[in-house]
C-alpha positions as CSV (number, residue, x, y, z in Angstrom):
1,M,-49.5,17.0,54.8
2,M,-52.3,18.9,52.6
3,T,-52.3,22.6,52.2
4,H,-56.0,24.3,53.1
5,P,-56.9,25.4,49.3
6,V,-59.6,28.1,49.2
7,A,-63.0,27.7,47.3
8,A,-63.1,30.3,44.1
9,R,-64.2,33.6,44.5
10,G,-62.1,34.0,47.7
11,Q,-64.7,32.4,49.9
12,P,-62.9,29.9,52.5
13,R,-64.5,26.7,52.9
14,K,-63.6,23.2,54.9
15,Y,-61.4,21.5,53.1
16,P,-62.2,17.6,53.6
17,F,-58.9,15.8,53.0
18,V,-57.2,18.1,55.9
19,N,-55.1,16.1,57.7
20,M,-55.1,13.3,55.9
21,R,-52.6,11.2,55.3
22,I,-52.2,11.8,51.6
23,A,-49.0,12.0,49.9
24,D,-48.4,14.8,47.7
25,H,-49.9,14.2,44.7
26,S,-48.8,17.8,42.9
27,V,-47.0,15.9,40.8
28,L,-49.8,15.0,38.8
29,D,-50.3,19.2,38.1
30,T,-46.5,18.7,36.2
31,I,-47.3,15.7,33.7
32,E,-47.9,17.3,30.3
33,G,-49.8,15.6,27.4
34,R,-50.3,12.0,27.3
35,Q,-48.7,8.7,27.3
36,S,-48.7,4.9,25.5
37,C,-50.2,2.0,28.4
38,Q,-47.0,-0.1,27.9
39,H,-49.7,-3.1,27.5
40,C,-52.7,-1.7,25.5
41,N,-50.9,1.2,23.9
42,R,-54.1,2.9,24.4
43,S,-53.1,6.7,25.0
44,R,-53.8,8.1,28.9
45,K,-53.0,10.9,30.9
46,F,-51.8,9.3,34.3
47,F,-53.0,5.5,34.4
48,C,-54.9,3.6,31.8
49,Y,-58.3,3.0,32.9
50,N,-58.5,-0.5,31.0
51,C,-55.5,-2.3,31.8
52,Y,-55.1,-0.6,35.8
53,I,-52.0,0.4,35.8
54,P,-50.1,3.6,35.8
55,V,-48.3,5.0,32.4
56,G,-45.0,6.7,32.3
57,E,-42.5,7.5,34.8
58,L,-45.5,8.1,37.3
59,G,-45.4,4.4,38.0
60,S,-42.2,4.9,40.6
61,L,-44.3,8.1,42.3
62,L,-47.3,6.6,43.0
63,P,-48.2,5.9,46.2
64,S,-48.8,2.0,47.3
65,V,-51.3,1.1,49.1
66,E,-51.4,-2.8,51.4
67,L,-54.6,-3.4,52.1
68,P,-56.0,-6.2,54.9
69,L,-58.1,-8.0,52.5
70,Q,-59.1,-8.7,49.4
71,I,-61.4,-6.3,47.4
72,D,-63.8,-7.0,44.1
73,I,-65.1,-4.2,42.3
74,I,-68.5,-5.3,39.6
75,K,-68.4,-2.1,37.1
76,H,-71.7,-2.0,35.2
77,K,-71.1,-2.1,31.5
78,K,-72.2,1.2,30.5
79,E,-70.3,2.7,33.2
80,I,-67.6,4.8,31.8
81,D,-64.6,4.0,32.3
82,G,-62.5,7.0,32.2
83,K,-64.9,8.3,34.8
84,S,-64.9,5.6,37.2
85,T,-63.4,6.0,40.6
86,A,-63.1,2.0,40.8
87,V,-60.0,2.3,39.0
88,H,-58.5,4.4,41.5
89,A,-57.9,1.5,43.9
90,A,-57.0,-0.7,41.3
91,V,-53.9,1.6,40.7
92,L,-53.1,2.4,43.8
93,A,-53.2,-1.1,45.7
94,P,-53.1,-3.6,43.1
95,H,-52.2,-6.8,45.2
96,Q,-55.8,-6.7,46.9
97,V,-57.8,-4.8,44.5
98,R,-59.4,-6.6,41.1
99,I,-62.0,-5.6,38.6
100,H,-65.2,-7.1,37.0
101,T,-66.9,-5.9,34.0
102,Y,-70.8,-7.3,34.4
103,P,-72.1,-9.8,33.4
104,D,-68.4,-11.4,33.6
105,I,-68.1,-11.9,37.0
106,P,-66.9,-15.0,39.9
107,D,-69.6,-17.1,41.1
108,Y,-69.4,-16.1,44.8
109,R,-72.0,-19.0,45.8
110,L,-68.5,-21.0,45.5
111,E,-66.7,-18.8,48.0
112,E,-69.3,-17.2,50.5
113,A,-67.7,-17.7,53.8
114,G,-65.6,-14.7,54.7
115,V,-66.9,-12.6,51.5
116,V,-69.8,-9.5,52.3
117,L,-71.4,-7.5,49.4
118,I,-71.8,-3.9,50.3
119,F,-75.0,-3.1,49.5
120,P,-78.2,-1.8,51.6
121,S,-80.8,-4.4,52.2
122,A,-83.3,-5.5,54.8
123,T,-80.9,-7.8,55.6
124,S,-77.6,-6.0,55.9
125,L,-75.1,-6.0,58.6
126,T,-72.9,-3.2,59.9
127,V,-69.5,-3.4,60.3
128,P,-68.8,-3.8,63.9
129,Q,-72.0,-6.2,63.8
130,L,-69.2,-8.6,61.7
131,F,-67.0,-8.0,65.0
132,A,-69.6,-8.9,66.9
133,R,-70.5,-6.0,68.7
134,D,-73.7,-5.2,70.4
135,V,-75.2,-2.5,67.9
136,H,-77.9,-2.6,65.2
137,L,-79.7,-0.3,63.0
138,N,-82.5,1.5,63.7
139,I,-85.7,0.3,61.6
140,D,-88.5,0.7,63.7
141,D,-90.0,3.2,60.9
142,N,-89.0,1.2,57.9
143,Y,-86.3,3.5,57.2
144,G,-88.9,6.2,56.4
145,L,-90.5,4.3,53.6
146,P,-93.9,4.1,52.7
147,K,-95.7,1.1,54.2
148,G,-95.1,-1.7,51.7
149,H,-92.1,-0.3,50.5
150,H,-88.9,-2.1,50.5
151,M,-85.4,-0.7,51.6
152,G,-83.7,-2.7,49.3
153,T,-85.1,-1.3,46.5
154,M,-86.0,2.0,46.9
155,L,-83.4,3.7,49.1
156,R,-84.6,7.2,49.7
157,R,-83.2,9.0,52.4
158,R,-79.9,7.9,54.9
159,M,-79.6,5.3,57.0
160,D,-80.5,5.6,60.1
161,E,-77.6,5.5,62.7
162,V,-76.0,3.0,64.1
163,V,-76.7,2.6,67.9
164,G,-75.4,0.4,70.6
165,T,-77.3,-0.2,74.0
166,A,-74.1,0.7,76.0
167,P,-71.4,1.4,73.2
168,D,-68.7,2.5,76.4
169,S,-69.1,-0.2,78.1
170,P,-66.5,-3.0,77.6
171,D,-69.0,-5.8,77.4
172,S,-70.4,-4.1,74.0
173,I,-66.5,-4.4,72.7
174,S,-64.7,-8.0,71.5
175,C,-61.8,-8.4,72.9
176,K,-60.6,-10.5,70.4
177,R,-56.9,-9.3,68.8
178,Y,-57.0,-9.6,65.2
179,T,-54.2,-9.8,62.6
180,C,-54.8,-9.9,58.8
181,D,-55.4,-13.6,58.4
182,T,-57.9,-13.6,61.3
183,L,-60.3,-10.7,60.2
184,P,-63.9,-11.8,59.7
185,I,-63.9,-10.7,56.3
186,K,-61.4,-12.0,53.7
187,R,-63.2,-10.2,50.9
188,A,-65.5,-7.6,49.9
189,V,-67.2,-6.9,46.9
190,F,-68.4,-3.5,45.5
191,I,-70.9,-2.8,43.2
192,D,-70.0,0.6,40.5
193,S,-72.9,1.1,39.4
194,T,-76.2,3.9,39.3
195,W,-78.5,2.3,41.9
196,N,-80.4,1.4,39.8
197,Q,-77.7,-0.9,37.7
198,S,-76.9,-1.9,41.4
199,R,-80.0,-3.6,41.9
200,S,-80.1,-6.0,38.7
201,I,-76.7,-6.8,39.9
202,Y,-77.6,-7.5,43.4
203,A,-80.5,-9.9,41.6
204,D,-78.2,-11.8,40.1
205,E,-77.8,-15.5,41.5
206,R,-73.8,-15.6,41.4
207,V,-74.1,-12.7,44.0
208,R,-77.9,-12.8,46.1
209,G,-76.7,-15.2,48.6
210,L,-74.0,-13.2,49.8
211,R,-74.2,-11.1,53.2
212,T,-74.8,-7.9,52.8
213,V,-73.3,-4.8,54.3
214,V,-74.3,-0.9,54.9
215,L,-71.6,1.7,55.2
216,Q,-71.6,4.4,58.2
217,N,-72.9,7.7,56.9
218,R,-70.7,10.0,55.0
219,L,-70.9,12.6,53.2
220,S,-69.7,12.2,49.7
221,Q,-67.4,15.0,47.9
222,F,-67.5,13.6,44.9
223,W,-67.9,16.4,42.3
224,R,-70.1,14.6,39.5
225,H,-74.0,14.8,40.4
226,Q,-76.2,11.6,39.6
227,R,-79.5,12.9,39.3
228,G,-82.1,11.7,42.3
229,S,-78.9,10.9,44.8
230,P,-78.3,12.6,47.7
231,R,-74.9,13.9,49.4
232,W,-74.6,10.1,51.3
233,Y,-73.9,8.1,47.8
234,L,-70.5,7.8,48.0
235,A,-68.1,7.7,44.9
236,T,-66.6,4.2,44.7
237,I,-63.6,5.0,46.1
238,E,-65.2,6.9,48.9
239,A,-66.8,4.1,49.8
240,I,-64.2,1.6,49.9
241,H,-62.0,4.1,52.0
242,Q,-64.5,3.9,54.1
243,F,-65.6,0.3,55.0
244,L,-61.9,-0.5,55.0
245,L,-61.9,2.3,57.8
246,E,-64.3,1.3,59.3
247,V,-63.1,-2.9,60.0
248,H,-59.8,-1.1,60.5
249,V,-60.6,0.4,63.4
250,N,-63.0,-2.1,64.7
251,A,-59.9,-4.5,64.5
252,W,-57.3,-2.2,66.1
253,G,-58.7,1.0,67.0
254,L,-58.4,4.4,65.8
255,N,-55.2,6.2,66.6
256,G,-56.1,9.1,68.9
257,A,-53.5,11.6,67.5
258,Y,-54.8,10.9,64.1
259,R,-57.0,14.2,62.6
260,G,-57.6,13.2,59.5
261,L,-61.3,12.5,60.3
262,D,-62.6,15.9,61.6
263,N,-63.5,17.1,57.9
264,L,-64.9,13.8,56.1
265,E,-68.6,14.4,57.7
266,I,-69.1,11.2,59.0
267,T,-72.0,10.8,61.1
268,D,-71.2,10.6,65.0
269,G,-72.7,7.4,65.1
270,F,-69.3,6.1,63.5
271,H,-67.7,8.6,65.8
272,Q,-69.9,7.2,69.1
273,L,-68.9,3.9,68.2
274,A,-65.2,4.7,67.7
275,K,-64.6,6.7,70.6
276,P,-63.9,3.3,73.1
277,L,-61.5,2.0,70.7
278,T,-59.3,5.0,70.5
279,T,-56.5,5.0,72.1
280,S,-53.6,7.1,73.0
281,E,-51.0,4.8,73.4
282,A,-49.7,4.2,69.9
283,P,-47.1,6.4,68.5
284,A,-48.5,9.8,66.6
285,E,-46.6,8.7,63.6
286,C,-47.2,4.5,63.6
287,V,-48.5,3.4,60.8
288,T,-48.4,-0.4,60.7
289,P,-50.7,-2.5,59.2
290,E,-52.0,-3.6,62.6
291,S,-51.8,-0.7,64.5
292,P,-54.7,1.9,65.4
293,Y,-56.2,3.8,62.5
294,N,-53.9,6.5,61.5
295,G,-54.2,7.1,57.9
296,Q,-53.0,3.6,56.5
297,Y,-55.7,3.5,53.7
298,D,-55.9,7.5,53.1
299,N,-53.9,7.4,49.7
300,L,-56.4,5.7,48.1
301,L,-58.3,9.2,47.8
302,Y,-54.8,10.1,45.6
303,F,-56.4,10.9,42.1
304,F,-59.4,11.8,44.0
305,A,-58.4,14.3,46.2
306,N,-56.0,16.0,43.1
307,M,-59.8,15.9,40.9
308,Y,-61.2,17.6,43.9
309,D,-58.8,19.9,44.1
310,L,-58.2,20.8,40.5
311,I,-62.4,20.8,39.9
312,H,-62.4,24.1,42.7
313,K,-59.9,25.4,41.6
314,Y,-62.0,26.9,38.9
315,Y,-65.7,26.1,40.1
316,D,-67.5,27.4,43.0
317,H,-67.9,24.8,45.6
318,N,-71.3,26.2,46.4
319,E,-72.7,26.3,42.9
320,L,-71.7,22.8,42.2
321,I,-75.0,20.9,42.2
322,S,-73.4,18.0,43.5
323,Y,-72.8,19.5,46.4
324,R,-76.4,21.1,47.2
325,R,-77.9,17.6,46.9
326,P,-80.0,16.9,49.9
327,I,-78.4,15.5,53.0
């Protein structure tokens, strides 16, 4: 269980990761100096962001996260390796995560079945739609854009919430029983770049044909400010966690005893759709791969939460530009 820190200058604040199943990361605060990566011999603090492995003795201390599907991350060549949160996923879930630096990427035209791209476009599906749930995006006002503007190339505000015709009706919920092998998604592709850079990657014919998926709105806790971006532009590791959370809840439900979502500031649409999938029958401590969501992927935020705590140790939350962006 994570402690509830206090903001600088003694002002209490709502801690986003409270009650999440994130391993104690205080060991990171005790590491002094840097060590050499055993693969490339570069000097690194916690992990090598070129080889995606921990350095020193940390490898035996880190949590290991098992994912239900494969994750590919396409990183723009101008993204600074040491500042990218995408590396966190590769270090903590090495068996299911691979990172490619654009333009050296796979040709996804050869494996389109079961592969989705997490990217907002005019034809984007929601995760519940992948599971054949009766939901849709409200696009009556063209996502708030002026006439003639295309949502996939000029996203400027929150996506409207996902709505369903009868979210609590048994008819709106797929009764299919899933296993990791029968999920409707086998691989999810994420783009790790600025918004403008991501559009150029999306134009590449090797990824252009993939089905696109849009996530539920969730306020980012990332401390680095990207000019012109609102709070719901998630850091890559946050987006991966959110996607896996949505997949898991739609496939196996949500453990009613799990309170890790209370402070994550996810849109009401997510909770509306998760409500009929929430169960009180699963044991409060059950975290098996195909049991209702109970924090199975929370440790993906292990490094992210540690850095969040460190930043807030020295800076006032309300004075950081990143947290004063429009919602």
